[in-house]
N, CA, C and O atoms as a printed pandas DataFrame, in Angstrom:
     atom_number atom_name residue_name chain_id  residue_number  x_coord  y_coord  z_coord
0              1         N          UNK        A               1    0.706   -1.310    0.077
1              2        CA          UNK        A               1    0.041    0.359    0.080
2              3         C          UNK        A               1    0.965    1.472   -0.031
3              4         O          UNK        A               1    0.968    2.372   -0.872
4              5         N          UNK        A               2    1.964    1.221    1.215
5              6        CA          UNK        A               2    2.777    1.785    0.346
6              7         C          UNK        A               2    3.065    2.576   -0.168
7              8         O          UNK        A               2    2.935    3.718    0.273
8              9         N          UNK        A               3    3.776    2.195   -1.769
9             10        CA          UNK        A               3    4.923    1.879   -2.872
10            11         C          UNK        A               3    3.096    3.000   -3.589
11            12         O          UNK        A               3    3.297    3.903   -4.401
12            13         N          UNK        A               4    1.886    2.760   -3.208
13            14        CA          UNK        A               4    0.743    2.639   -4.806
14            15         C          UNK        A               4    0.894    4.235   -4.405
15            16         O          UNK        A               4    1.282    5.079   -5.213
16            17         N          UNK        A               5    0.387    4.637   -2.506
17            18        CA          UNK        A               5   -0.035    6.098   -2.710
18            19         C          UNK        A               5    1.366    6.655   -2.744
19            20         O          UNK        A               5    1.237    7.683   -3.408
20            21         N          UNK        A               6    2.736    6.538   -2.367
21            22        CA          UNK        A               6    3.572    7.142   -3.110
22            23         C          UNK        A               6    3.836    7.856   -4.419
23            24         O          UNK        A               6    4.357    8.904   -4.800
24            25         N          UNK        A               7    3.067    6.503   -5.066
25            26        CA          UNK        A               7    3.749    6.832   -6.039
26            27         C          UNK        A               7    2.201    7.076   -6.964
27            28         O          UNK        A               7    2.386    6.963   -8.176
28            29         N          UNK        A               8    0.533    7.432   -6.507
29            30        CA          UNK        A               8   -0.044    8.090   -6.587
30            31         C          UNK        A               8   -0.500    9.784   -6.413
31            32         O          UNK        A               8   -1.363   10.593   -6.754
32            33         N          UNK        A               9    1.079    9.615   -5.424
33            34        CA          UNK        A               9    1.175   11.298   -5.363
34            35         C          UNK        A               9    2.243   11.625   -5.589
35            36         O          UNK        A               9    2.742   12.633   -5.089
36            37         N          UNK        A              10    2.760   10.961   -6.281
37            38        CA          UNK        A              10    4.093   11.548   -6.854
38            39         C          UNK        A              10    4.977   12.084   -5.871
39            40         O          UNK        A              10    5.433   13.220   -5.745
40            41         N          UNK        A              11    5.146   10.939   -5.129
41            42        CA          UNK        A              11    6.353   11.040   -3.395
42            43         C          UNK        A              11    5.700   12.045   -2.890
43            44         O          UNK        A              11    6.162   13.186   -2.871
44            45         N          UNK        A              12    4.514   11.708   -2.411
45            46        CA          UNK        A              12    3.592   12.325   -1.178
46            47         C          UNK        A              12    3.618   13.664   -1.498
47            48         O          UNK        A              12    3.921   14.406   -0.563
48            49         N          UNK        A              13    3.285   14.396   -3.010
49            50        CA          UNK        A              13    3.820   15.346   -3.180
50            51         C          UNK        A              13    2.352   15.948   -4.529
51            52         O          UNK        A              13    1.988   16.929   -5.177
52            53         N          UNK        A              14    2.254   15.540   -4.450
53            54        CA          UNK        A              14    0.561   15.508   -4.662
54            55         C          UNK        A              14   -0.193   15.049   -4.788
55            56         O          UNK        A              14   -0.301   13.957   -5.344
56            57         N          UNK        A              15   -1.434   16.024   -4.087
57            58        CA          UNK        A              15   -2.222   14.871   -3.904
58            59         C          UNK        A              15   -3.470   15.703   -4.210
59            60         O          UNK        A              15   -3.861   16.867   -4.130
60            61         N          UNK        A              16   -3.958   14.304   -4.664
61            62        CA          UNK        A              16   -6.368   14.585   -5.279
62            63         C          UNK        A              16   -7.148   13.829   -4.916
63            64         O          UNK        A              16   -6.791   12.742   -4.461
64            65         N          UNK        A              17   -7.980   14.056   -4.979
65            66        CA          UNK        A              17   -9.326   13.588   -4.889
66            67         C          UNK        A              17   -9.650   12.129   -4.882
67            68         O          UNK        A              17  -10.334   11.342   -4.227
68            69         N          UNK        A              18   -8.853   12.131   -5.901
69            70        CA          UNK        A              18   -9.371   10.316   -6.543
70            71         C          UNK        A              18   -8.046    9.438   -5.775
71            72         O          UNK        A              18   -7.975    8.298   -6.234
72            73         N          UNK        A              19   -7.488    9.595   -5.210
73            74        CA          UNK        A              19   -6.725    9.141   -4.213
74            75         C          UNK        A              19   -7.572    8.546   -2.816
75            76         O          UNK        A              19   -7.686    7.365   -2.487
76            77         N          UNK        A              20   -7.915    9.302   -2.378
77            78        CA          UNK        A              20   -9.190    9.027   -1.391
78            79         C          UNK        A              20  -10.488    7.984   -1.724
79            80         O          UNK        A              20  -11.240    7.379   -0.961
80            81         N          UNK        A              21  -10.395    8.059   -3.583
81            82        CA          UNK        A              21  -12.471    8.339   -3.414
82            83         C          UNK        A              21  -11.650    6.135   -3.701
83            84         O          UNK        A              21  -12.232    5.120   -3.317
84            85         N          UNK        A              22  -10.324    6.188   -4.416
85            86        CA          UNK        A              22  -10.220    5.061   -5.480
86            87         C          UNK        A              22   -9.470    4.845   -3.751
87            88         O          UNK        A              22   -8.995    3.750   -3.448
88            89         N          UNK        A              23   -9.467    5.178   -3.468
89            90        CA          UNK        A              23   -7.965    3.255   -2.093
90            91         C          UNK        A              23   -8.637    4.427   -0.777
91            92         O          UNK        A              23   -7.830    5.326   -0.541
92            93         N          UNK        A              24   -9.902    4.508    0.027
93            94        CA          UNK        A              24   -9.666    4.777    1.877
94            95         C          UNK        A              24   -8.282    4.689    1.959
95            96         O          UNK        A              24   -7.539    5.671    1.992
96            97         N          UNK        A              25   -7.828    3.227    2.002
97            98        CA          UNK        A              25   -7.019    3.485    2.951
98            99         C          UNK        A              25   -5.631    4.251    3.365
99           100         O          UNK        A              25   -5.076    4.473    4.441
100          101         N          UNK        A              26   -5.325    4.559    1.937
101          102        CA          UNK        A              26   -4.663    5.315    1.959
102          103         C          UNK        A              26   -4.485    6.422    2.688
103          104         O          UNK        A              26   -3.318    6.813    2.652
104          105         N          UNK        A              27   -5.038    6.919    3.182
105          106        CA          UNK        A              27   -5.454    7.211    4.378
106          107         C          UNK        A              27   -4.505    6.364    5.527
107          108         O          UNK        A              27   -3.435    6.076    4.991
108          109         N          UNK        A              28   -4.542    6.073    6.370
109          110        CA          UNK        A              28   -3.294    5.386    6.898
110          111         C          UNK        A              28   -1.908    5.778    6.327
111          112         O          UNK        A              28   -1.142    6.131    7.224
112          113         N          UNK        A              29   -1.435    5.810    5.226
113          114        CA          UNK        A              29    0.020    5.729    4.730
114          115         C          UNK        A              29    0.032    7.443    5.050
115          116         O          UNK        A              29    0.924    7.842    5.798
116          117         N          UNK        A              30   -0.907    8.403    4.516
117          118        CA          UNK        A              30   -0.478    9.316    4.614
118          119         C          UNK        A              30   -0.653    9.764    6.045
119          120         O          UNK        A              30    0.206   10.560    6.423
120          121         N          UNK        A              31   -1.694    9.384    7.033
121          122        CA          UNK        A              31   -1.532    9.139    8.685
122          123         C          UNK        A              31    0.120    8.853    8.971
123          124         O          UNK        A              31    0.833    9.842    9.145
124          125         N          UNK        A              32    0.470    8.071    8.998
125          126        CA          UNK        A              32    1.399    7.270    9.395
126          127         C          UNK        A              32    3.476    7.822    8.989
127          128         O          UNK        A              32    4.544    7.689    9.587
128          129         N          UNK        A              33    2.994    8.459    7.599
129          130        CA          UNK        A              33    3.496    9.429    6.662
130          131         C          UNK        A              33    4.055   10.787    7.775
131          132         O          UNK        A              33    5.062   11.437    8.056
132          133         N          UNK        A              34    3.052   10.688    8.021
133          134        CA          UNK        A              34    2.843   12.151    9.085
134          135         C          UNK        A              34    3.191   12.001   10.045
135          136         O          UNK        A              34    3.755   12.960   10.572
136          137         N          UNK        A              35    3.080   10.931   10.693
137          138        CA          UNK        A              35    3.613   10.148   12.342
138          139         C          UNK        A              35    3.067   10.889   13.229
139          140         O          UNK        A              35    3.514   11.614   14.117
140          141         N          UNK        A              36    1.572   10.488   12.716
141          142        CA          UNK        A              36   -0.068   11.165   13.680
142          143         C          UNK        A              36   -0.548    9.804   14.076
143          144         O          UNK        A              36   -0.391    8.653   13.670
144          145         N          UNK        A              37   -1.209   10.422   15.056
145          146        CA          UNK        A              37   -2.213    9.643   15.267
146          147         C          UNK        A              37   -3.490    8.982   14.772
147          148         O          UNK        A              37   -3.940    9.451   13.727
148          149         N          UNK        A              38   -4.201    7.911   15.371
149          150        CA          UNK        A              38   -5.416    8.782   14.767
150          151         C          UNK        A              38   -5.960    9.894   15.604
151          152         O          UNK        A              38   -6.451   10.791   14.919
152          153         N          UNK        A              39   -5.987   10.000   16.315
153          154        CA          UNK        A              39   -6.323   11.685   17.343
154          155         C          UNK        A              39   -5.967   12.486   16.741
155          156         O          UNK        A              39   -6.811   13.129   16.118
156          157         N          UNK        A              40   -4.798   12.786   16.644
157          158        CA          UNK        A              40   -4.642   13.767   16.024
158          159         C          UNK        A              40   -4.783   14.267   14.731
159          160         O          UNK        A              40   -5.272   15.368   14.476
160          161         N          UNK        A              41   -4.022   12.837   13.258
161          162        CA          UNK        A              41   -5.034   13.024   12.960
162          163         C          UNK        A              41   -6.656   13.475   11.831
163          164         O          UNK        A              41   -6.886   13.815   10.670
164          165         N          UNK        A              42   -7.116   13.304   12.599
165          166        CA          UNK        A              42   -8.946   12.916   12.535
166          167         C          UNK        A              42   -8.762   13.939   13.393
167          168         O          UNK        A              42   -8.104   13.386   14.275
168          169         N          UNK        A              43   -8.910   15.136   13.749
169          170        CA          UNK        A              43   -8.280   17.187   14.760
170          171         C          UNK        A              43   -8.629   16.998   13.253
171          172         O          UNK        A              43   -9.761   16.876   12.783
172          173         N          UNK        A              44   -7.028   16.998   12.351
173          174        CA          UNK        A              44   -5.995   17.699   11.253
174          175         C          UNK        A              44   -7.249   18.115   10.381
175          176         O          UNK        A              44   -7.518   19.249    9.984
176          177         N          UNK        A              45   -8.297   16.384   10.072
177          178        CA          UNK        A              45   -9.040   17.013    9.262
178          179         C          UNK        A              45   -9.940   17.207    9.247
179          180         O          UNK        A              45  -10.748   17.045    8.332
180          181         N          UNK        A              46  -10.134   17.781   10.667
181          182        CA          UNK        A              46  -12.028   17.680   11.145
182          183         C          UNK        A              46  -12.816   17.071   10.803
183          184         O          UNK        A              46  -13.901   17.352   10.295
184          185         N          UNK        A              47  -12.161   15.779   11.148
185          186        CA          UNK        A              47  -13.643   14.652   11.305
186          187         C          UNK        A              47  -13.330   13.545   12.696
187          188         O          UNK        A              47  -12.371   13.190   13.382
188          189         N          UNK        A              48  -14.514   13.338   12.609
189          190        CA          UNK        A              48  -14.616   12.570   14.069
190          191         C          UNK        A              48  -13.447   10.814   13.535
191          192         O          UNK        A              48  -13.290   10.097   12.547
192          193         N          UNK        A              49  -12.811   10.945   15.314
193          194        CA          UNK        A              49  -11.614    9.528   14.801
194          195         C          UNK        A              49  -11.924    7.734   14.494
195          196         O          UNK        A              49  -11.140    6.803   14.305
196          197         N          UNK        A              50  -13.468    7.803   14.554
197          198        CA          UNK        A              50  -14.054    7.175   14.443
198          199         C          UNK        A              50  -14.394    6.798   12.794
199          200         O          UNK        A              50  -14.332    5.664   12.319
200          201         N          UNK        A              51  -14.801    8.163   11.987
201          202        CA          UNK        A              51  -14.562    7.660   10.578
202          203         C          UNK        A              51  -13.764    7.502   10.033
203          204         O          UNK        A              51  -13.670    6.938    8.943
204          205         N          UNK        A              52  -12.604    8.205   10.997
205          206        CA          UNK        A              52  -11.526    8.118   10.182
206          207         C          UNK        A              52  -11.240    6.413   10.388
207          208         O          UNK        A              52  -11.484    5.799    9.349
208          209         N          UNK        A              53  -10.933    5.844   11.133
209          210        CA          UNK        A              53  -10.664    4.522   11.511
210          211         C          UNK        A              53  -10.909    3.675    9.892
211          212         O          UNK        A              53  -10.182    3.394    8.940
212          213         N          UNK        A              54  -12.825    3.425   10.362
213          214        CA          UNK        A              54  -13.849    3.018    9.574
214          215         C          UNK        A              54  -13.266    3.062    7.752
215          216         O          UNK        A              54  -13.470    2.132    6.971
216          217         N          UNK        A              55  -12.737    4.000    7.491
217          218        CA          UNK        A              55  -11.655    4.876    6.217
218          219         C          UNK        A              55  -10.701    3.850    6.204
219          220         O          UNK        A              55  -10.663    2.964    5.351
220          221         N          UNK        A              56   -9.947    3.965    7.127
221          222        CA          UNK        A              56   -8.863    3.841    6.984
222          223         C          UNK        A              56   -8.513    1.697    6.502
223          224         O          UNK        A              56   -7.739    0.919    5.945
224          225         N          UNK        A              57   -9.566    1.787    7.133
225          226        CA          UNK        A              57  -10.151   -0.225    7.257
226          227         C          UNK        A              57  -11.209   -0.138    5.487
227          228         O          UNK        A              57  -11.599   -1.141    4.890
228          229         N          UNK        A              58  -11.304    0.466    5.295
229          230        CA          UNK        A              58  -11.798    0.150    3.799
230          231         C          UNK        A              58  -13.002   -0.170    3.660
231          232         O          UNK        A              58  -13.589   -0.931    2.892
232          233         N          UNK        A              59  -13.530    0.952    5.062
233          234        CA          UNK        A              59  -15.907    0.108    5.563
234          235         C          UNK        A              59  -16.033    0.855    4.535
235          236         O          UNK        A              59  -16.658    0.591    3.508
236          237         N          UNK        A              60  -15.153    2.270    4.909
237          238        CA          UNK        A              60  -16.476    3.250    3.877
238          239         C          UNK        A              60  -15.819    3.612    3.390
239          240         O          UNK        A              60  -14.624    3.438    3.627
240          241         N          UNK        A              61  -16.560    4.715    1.904
241          242        CA          UNK        A              61  -15.584    4.280    0.871
242          243         C          UNK        A              61  -16.275    6.626    1.350
243          244         O          UNK        A              61  -17.061    7.209    2.096
244          245         N          UNK        A              62  -15.418    6.904    0.448
245          246        CA          UNK        A              62  -14.586    8.399    0.339
246          247         C          UNK        A              62  -15.855    9.009   -0.413
247          248         O          UNK        A              62  -16.032    8.609   -1.563
248          249         N          UNK        A              63  -16.601    9.775    0.023
249          250        CA          UNK        A              63  -16.796   10.782   -1.275
250          251         C          UNK        A              63  -16.008   11.658   -2.513
251          252         O          UNK        A              63  -14.876   11.214   -2.703
252          253         N          UNK        A              64  -16.383   12.851   -3.429
253          254        CA          UNK        A              64  -16.397   13.291   -4.199
254          255         C          UNK        A              64  -15.939   14.075   -3.270
255          256         O          UNK        A              64  -14.725   14.256   -3.181
256          257         N          UNK        A              65  -16.908   14.736   -2.333
257          258        CA          UNK        A              65  -16.348   16.428   -2.117
258          259         C          UNK        A              65  -15.875   15.753   -0.390
259          260         O          UNK        A              65  -15.399   14.706   -0.829
260          261         N          UNK        A              66  -15.751   15.667    0.611
261          262        CA          UNK        A              66  -14.870   14.831    0.987
262          263         C          UNK        A              66  -13.477   14.463    1.348
263          264         O          UNK        A              66  -12.646   14.322    2.245
264          265         N          UNK        A              67  -13.749   14.396    0.077
265          266        CA          UNK        A              67  -12.220   14.039   -0.404
266          267         C          UNK        A              67  -11.831   15.311   -0.587
267          268         O          UNK        A              67  -10.691   15.666   -0.285
268          269         N          UNK        A              68  -13.275   16.637   -1.411
269          270        CA          UNK        A              68  -12.270   17.660   -1.530
270          271         C          UNK        A              68  -11.501   17.924   -0.800
271          272         O          UNK        A              68  -10.322   18.127   -1.090
272          273         N          UNK        A              69  -12.153   18.006    0.718
273          274        CA          UNK        A              69  -12.432   19.039    2.124
274          275         C          UNK        A              69  -10.790   18.980    2.141
275          276         O          UNK        A              69  -10.037   19.951    2.073
276          277         N          UNK        A              70  -10.314   17.182    2.283
277          278        CA          UNK        A              70   -9.587   15.428    2.398
278          279         C          UNK        A              70   -8.319   16.416    2.451
279          280         O          UNK        A              70   -7.644   16.856    3.382
280          281         N          UNK        A              71   -8.288   16.553    1.253
281          282        CA          UNK        A              71   -6.869   16.259    0.108
282          283         C          UNK        A              71   -7.000   17.955    0.500
283          284         O          UNK        A              71   -6.478   17.851    1.610
284          285         N          UNK        A              72   -7.266   19.183    0.406
285          286        CA          UNK        A              72   -6.813   20.708    1.353
286          287         C          UNK        A              72   -6.335   20.598    2.380
287          288         O          UNK        A              72   -5.529   21.450    2.754
288          289         N          UNK        A              73   -6.613   19.690    3.053
289          290        CA          UNK        A              73   -6.132   19.201    5.244
290          291         C          UNK        A              73   -4.680   18.807    5.042
291          292         O          UNK        A              73   -3.632   18.921    5.677
292          293         N          UNK        A              74   -5.295   18.002    3.222
293          294        CA          UNK        A              74   -3.454   16.415    3.787
294          295         C          UNK        A              74   -2.311   17.423    2.919
295          296         O          UNK        A              74   -1.235   17.703    3.448
296          297         N          UNK        A              75   -2.586   17.808    1.865
297          298        CA          UNK        A              75   -1.374   18.933    1.250
298          299         C          UNK        A              75   -1.037   20.051    1.672
299          300         O          UNK        A              75   -0.114   20.691    1.167
300          301         N          UNK        A              76   -2.148   20.693    3.245
301          302        CA          UNK        A              76   -1.740   21.552    3.808
302          303         C          UNK        A              76   -0.494   21.251    5.493
303          304         O          UNK        A              76    0.154   21.946    6.275
304          305         N          UNK        A              77   -0.721   20.152    5.314
305          306        CA          UNK        A              77   -0.707   19.166    6.496
306          307         C          UNK        A              77    0.662   18.772    5.916
307          308         O          UNK        A              77    1.403   18.629    6.888
308          309         N          UNK        A              78    1.276   18.554    4.885
309          310        CA          UNK        A              78    2.567   17.802    3.712
310          311         C          UNK        A              78    3.254   18.962    4.736
311          312         O          UNK        A              78    3.693   19.000    5.886
312          313         N          UNK        A              79    3.053   19.973    3.482
313          314        CA          UNK        A              79    3.222   21.335    3.744
314          315         C          UNK        A              79    4.276   21.570    4.346
315          316         O          UNK        A              79    5.422   21.728    3.926
316          317         N          UNK        A              80    3.616   21.600    5.910
317          318        CA          UNK        A              80    3.645   21.837    6.877
318          319         C          UNK        A              80    5.370   21.010    7.932
319          320         O          UNK        A              80    6.413   21.445    8.420
320          321         N          UNK        A              81    4.713   19.747    7.783
321          322        CA          UNK        A              81    5.634   19.107    8.148
322          323         C          UNK        A              81    7.093   19.002    7.627
323          324         O          UNK        A              81    8.033   18.891    8.415
324          325         N          UNK        A              82    7.334   19.057    5.698
325          326        CA          UNK        A              82    8.472   18.989    5.535
326          327         C          UNK        A              82    8.921   17.617    5.608
327          328         O          UNK        A              82   10.107   17.296    5.533
328          329         N          UNK        A              83    8.294   17.093    5.705
329          330        CA          UNK        A              83    8.754   15.226    6.534
330          331         C          UNK        A              83    9.114   14.802    5.121
331          332         O          UNK        A              83    8.545   15.328    4.165
332          333         N          UNK        A              84    9.960   13.950    4.974
333          334        CA          UNK        A              84   11.114   13.458    3.365
334          335         C          UNK        A              84   10.762   11.412    3.663
335          336         O          UNK        A              84   11.707   10.627    3.738
336          337         N          UNK        A              85    9.029   10.874    3.802
337          338        CA          UNK        A              85    8.882   10.039    3.393
338          339         C          UNK        A              85    9.273    9.469    3.183
339          340         O          UNK        A              85    9.985    9.605    2.188
340          341         N          UNK        A              86    9.237    8.005    3.993
341          342        CA          UNK        A              86   10.717    6.542    3.742
342          343         C          UNK        A              86    9.341    6.070    4.126
343          344         O          UNK        A              86    8.388    6.766    4.476
344          345         N          UNK        A              87    9.464    3.643    3.887
345          346        CA          UNK        A              87    9.158    3.566    3.355
346          347         C          UNK        A              87    8.989    3.313    5.527
347          348         O          UNK        A              87    8.061    3.456    6.322
348          349         N          UNK        A              88   10.297    2.941    5.637
349          350        CA          UNK        A              88   11.144    2.284    6.961
350          351         C          UNK        A              88   10.813    3.602    8.433
351          352         O          UNK        A              88   11.332    3.468    9.541
352          353         N          UNK        A              89    9.642    5.055    7.976
353          354        CA          UNK        A              89    9.335    5.509    9.063
354          355         C          UNK        A              89    8.741    5.219    8.888
355          356         O          UNK        A              89    8.399    5.036   10.057
356          357         N          UNK        A              90    7.262    4.505    7.876
357          358        CA          UNK        A              90    5.853    4.724    7.921
358          359         C          UNK        A              90    5.764    3.271    9.096
359          360         O          UNK        A              90    4.873    3.139    9.936
360          361         N          UNK        A              91    6.998    2.228    8.861
361          362        CA          UNK        A              91    6.702    0.819    9.302
362          363         C          UNK        A              91    7.093    1.360   10.368
363          364         O          UNK        A              91    7.261    0.333   11.027
364          365         N          UNK        A              92    7.496    2.563   11.361
365          366        CA          UNK        A              92    8.318    2.147   12.623
366          367         C          UNK        A              92    6.762    3.439   13.349
367          368         O          UNK        A              92    6.185    3.198   14.409
368          369         N          UNK        A              93    6.470    4.518   12.568
369          370        CA          UNK        A              93    5.462    4.777   12.161
370          371         C          UNK        A              93    4.162    3.961   13.708
371          372         O          UNK        A              93    3.852    4.316   14.845
372          373         N          UNK        A              94    3.698    2.405   12.494
373          374        CA          UNK        A              94    2.467    1.332   12.747
374          375         C          UNK        A              94    2.713    0.955   13.543
375          376         O          UNK        A              94    1.945    0.608   14.439
376          377         N          UNK        A              95    4.512    0.828   13.527
377          378        CA          UNK        A              95    4.714   -0.481   15.622
378          379         C          UNK        A              95    4.462    0.477   16.124
379          380         O          UNK        A              95    3.784    0.201   17.114
380          381         N          UNK        A              96    4.717    2.309   15.969
381          382        CA          UNK        A              96    4.461    3.054   17.214
382          383         C          UNK        A              96    3.189    2.820   17.722
383          384         O          UNK        A              96    3.040    2.622   18.928
384          385         N          UNK        A              97    2.317    2.819   16.999
385          386        CA          UNK        A              97    1.078    3.586   16.985
386          387         C          UNK        A              97    0.597    2.123   17.625
387          388         O          UNK        A              97   -0.267    2.271   18.489
388          389         N          UNK        A              98    1.010    0.644   17.354
389          390        CA          UNK        A              98    0.125   -0.215   17.445
390          391         C          UNK        A              98    0.903   -0.989   18.045
391          392         O          UNK        A              98    0.749   -2.210   18.055
392          393         N          UNK        A              99    2.204   -0.141   18.848
393          394        CA          UNK        A              99    2.214   -1.049   20.088
394          395         C          UNK        A              99    1.624   -0.527   21.327
395          396         O          UNK        A              99    1.763   -0.938   22.479
396          397         N          UNK        A             100    0.420    1.201   20.524
397          398        CA          UNK        A             100   -0.074    1.482   21.462
398          399         C          UNK        A             100   -0.460    1.349   22.266
399          400         O          UNK        A             100   -0.258    1.425   23.478
400          401         N          UNK        A             101   -1.589    0.945   21.110
401          402        CA          UNK        A             101   -2.886    1.097   20.805
402          403         C          UNK        A             101   -3.340   -0.184   21.169
403          404         O          UNK        A             101   -4.543   -0.314   21.399
404          405         N          UNK        A             102   -2.158   -1.706   21.312
405          406        CA          UNK        A             102   -2.325   -3.420   21.664
406          407         C          UNK        A             102   -2.676   -2.767   23.459
407          408         O          UNK        A             102   -3.072   -3.738   24.102
408          409         N          UNK        A             103   -2.646   -1.709   24.209
409          410        CA          UNK        A             103   -2.725   -2.078   25.765
410          411         C          UNK        A             103   -3.506   -3.334   26.073
411          412         O          UNK        A             103   -3.727   -4.066   25.108
412          413         N          UNK        A             104   -3.774   -3.554   26.770
413          414        CA          UNK        A             104   -5.224   -4.503   27.188
414          415         C          UNK        A             104   -6.211   -4.308   27.747
415          416         O          UNK        A             104   -6.494   -4.726   28.870
416          417         N          UNK        A             105   -7.340   -3.183   26.547
417          418        CA          UNK        A             105   -8.243   -1.938   28.151
418          419         C          UNK        A             105   -9.307   -3.451   27.983
419          420         O          UNK        A             105  -10.273   -2.987   28.588
420          421         N          UNK        A             106   -9.716   -4.737   27.628
421          422        CA          UNK        A             106  -10.295   -4.641   28.947
422          423         C          UNK        A             106   -9.306   -5.771   30.025
423          424         O          UNK        A             106   -9.694   -5.884   31.188
424          425         N          UNK        A             107   -8.772   -6.110   29.833
425          426        CA          UNK        A             107   -8.098   -5.708   31.280
426          427         C          UNK        A             107   -8.060   -4.776   32.435
427          428         O          UNK        A             107   -8.401   -4.957   33.604
428          429         N          UNK        A             108   -7.576   -3.762   31.849
429          430        CA          UNK        A             108   -7.939   -2.520   33.053
430          431         C          UNK        A             108   -9.013   -1.762   32.642
431          432         O          UNK        A             108   -8.998   -0.538   32.505
432          433         N          UNK        A             109  -10.135   -2.648   32.406
433          434        CA          UNK        A             109  -11.820   -2.659   32.684
434          435         C          UNK        A             109  -12.299   -3.745   34.139
435          436         O          UNK        A             109  -12.850   -3.705   35.239
436          437         N          UNK        A             110  -11.625   -4.658   33.181
437          438        CA          UNK        A             110  -12.483   -5.857   34.149
438          439         C          UNK        A             110  -11.469   -4.647   35.781
439          440         O          UNK        A             110  -12.112   -3.966   36.580
440          441         N          UNK        A             111  -10.471   -4.724   35.783
441          442        CA          UNK        A             111   -9.336   -4.455   37.229
442          443         C          UNK        A             111  -10.451   -3.104   37.907
443          444         O          UNK        A             111  -10.953   -3.040   39.030
444          445         N          UNK        A             112  -10.574   -2.112   36.716
445          446        CA          UNK        A             112  -11.294   -1.307   37.462
446          447         C          UNK        A             112  -12.795   -1.706   38.027
447          448         O          UNK        A             112  -13.746   -0.925   38.051
448          449         N          UNK        A             113  -12.803   -2.212   38.193
449          450        CA          UNK        A             113  -14.302   -2.653   37.978
450          451         C          UNK        A             113  -15.278   -3.242   38.635
451          452         O          UNK        A             113  -16.481   -3.339   38.877
452          453         N          UNK        A             114  -13.209   -3.907   38.970
453          454        CA          UNK        A             114  -13.321   -5.226   40.817
454          455         C          UNK        A             114  -12.855   -4.044   42.140
455          456         O          UNK        A             114  -13.140   -4.019   43.337
456          457         N          UNK        A             115  -11.901   -3.005   41.142
457          458        CA          UNK        A             115  -11.455   -2.074   42.227
458          459         C          UNK        A             115  -12.813   -1.118   43.036
459          460         O          UNK        A             115  -13.183   -0.704   44.134
460          461         N          UNK        A             116  -13.179   -1.150   41.601
461          462        CA          UNK        A             116  -14.845   -0.296   42.622
462          463         C          UNK        A             116  -16.007   -1.380   43.558
463          464         O          UNK        A             116  -16.726   -1.064   44.506
464          465         N          UNK        A             117  -15.835   -2.883   42.798
465          466        CA          UNK        A             117  -16.449   -3.040   43.922
466          467         C          UNK        A             117  -15.597   -3.310   45.134
467          468         O          UNK        A             117  -16.342   -3.936   45.889
468          469         N          UNK        A             118  -15.255   -3.268   45.304
469          470        CA          UNK        A             118  -14.607   -3.241   46.660
470          471         C          UNK        A             118  -15.099   -3.213   47.545
471          472         O          UNK        A             118  -15.644   -3.775   48.495
472          473         N          UNK        A             119  -14.483   -1.507   46.523
473          474        CA          UNK        A             119  -15.009    0.074   47.892
474          475         C          UNK        A             119  -16.170   -0.155   48.662
475          476         O          UNK        A             119  -16.968   -0.981   48.220
476          477         N          UNK        A             120  -16.448    0.479   49.848
477          478        CA          UNK        A             120  -17.260    1.135   51.096
478          479         C          UNK        A             120  -18.191    1.501   49.925
479          480         O          UNK        A             120  -17.658    2.533   49.518
480          481         N          UNK        A             121  -18.852    1.363   49.438
481          482        CA          UNK        A             121  -20.095    3.012   48.854
482          483         C          UNK        A             121  -20.632    3.695   49.775
483          484         O          UNK        A             121  -21.160    4.771   49.493
484          485         N          UNK        A             122  -20.609    3.154   51.239
485          486        CA          UNK        A             122  -21.071    4.876   52.104
486          487         C          UNK        A             122  -20.246    5.573   52.675
487          488         O          UNK        A             122  -20.407    6.471   53.502
488          489         N          UNK        A             123  -18.693    4.850   51.903
489          490        CA          UNK        A             123  -17.952    5.975   51.853
490          491         C          UNK        A             123  -17.492    6.581   51.216
491          492         O          UNK        A             123  -16.731    7.539   51.357
492          493         N          UNK        A             124  -18.113    5.842   49.998
493          494        CA          UNK        A             124  -17.911    7.263   48.955
494          495         C          UNK        A             124  -18.905    8.003   48.730
495          496         O          UNK        A             124  -19.215    8.302   47.576
496          497         N          UNK        A             125  -19.584    8.431   49.801
497          498        CA          UNK        A             125  -20.976    8.889   49.463
498          499         C          UNK        A             125  -20.402   10.113   50.232
499          500         O          UNK        A             125  -20.224   11.299   49.956
500          501         N          UNK        A             126  -20.152    9.185   51.499
501          502        CA          UNK        A             126  -20.122   10.062   52.296
502          503         C          UNK        A             126  -19.108   11.835   51.474
503          504         O          UNK        A             126  -19.304   13.023   51.218
504          505         N          UNK        A             127  -18.129   10.831   51.417
505          506        CA          UNK        A             127  -16.713   11.980   50.838
506          507         C          UNK        A             127  -17.547   12.733   50.485
507          508         O          UNK        A             127  -18.007   13.583   51.246
508          509         N          UNK        A             128  -17.967   12.575   49.120
509          510        CA          UNK        A             128  -19.223   12.996   48.147
510          511         C          UNK        A             128  -20.341   14.175   48.421
511          512         O          UNK        A             128  -20.822   14.875   47.530
512          513         N          UNK        A             129  -20.690   14.271   49.933
513          514        CA          UNK        A             129  -22.098   14.672   50.312
514          515         C          UNK        A             129  -20.585   16.132   50.883
515          516         O          UNK        A             129  -20.701   17.322   50.594
516          517         N          UNK        A             130  -19.501   15.607   51.589
517          518        CA          UNK        A             130  -18.292   16.569   52.240
518          519         C          UNK        A             130  -17.802   17.718   50.597
519          520         O          UNK        A             130  -17.581   18.920   50.737
520          521         N          UNK        A             131  -17.746   17.193   49.557
521          522        CA          UNK        A             131  -17.655   18.247   49.696
522          523         C          UNK        A             131  -18.534   19.374   47.921
523          524         O          UNK        A             131  -18.298   20.042   46.914
524          525         N          UNK        A             132  -19.518   18.786   48.759
525          526        CA          UNK        A             132  -21.160   19.480   47.517
526          527         C          UNK        A             132  -21.640   20.533   48.805
527          528         O          UNK        A             132  -22.623   21.262   48.673
């Protein structure tokens, strides 16, 4: 996917709406090329993180009007960043973000719920009344 995105963007210098319309997964390569998390890239593009993830997975297409808006913001981001995009850098960013996201949220949630269950709720209610 990196090579096709690199070719379609003429080494990440030319961006057209067709890139996103034909291959919404290229958003992931563009995001990783800039070294941005889903959250930061979504904010840069003015879209919500869930939509970005959906497009990156290829589960939803990007329409013409949306592509026009996104491409302008992507051009601006690349002009500002002045990054020299390499395959190695994209892979490094992918690994970094993958490791960040691979935290075991189920385990953390389960541990948090167990800790809450062990708390004496009466004491917690009394503490809340003191602060109110």
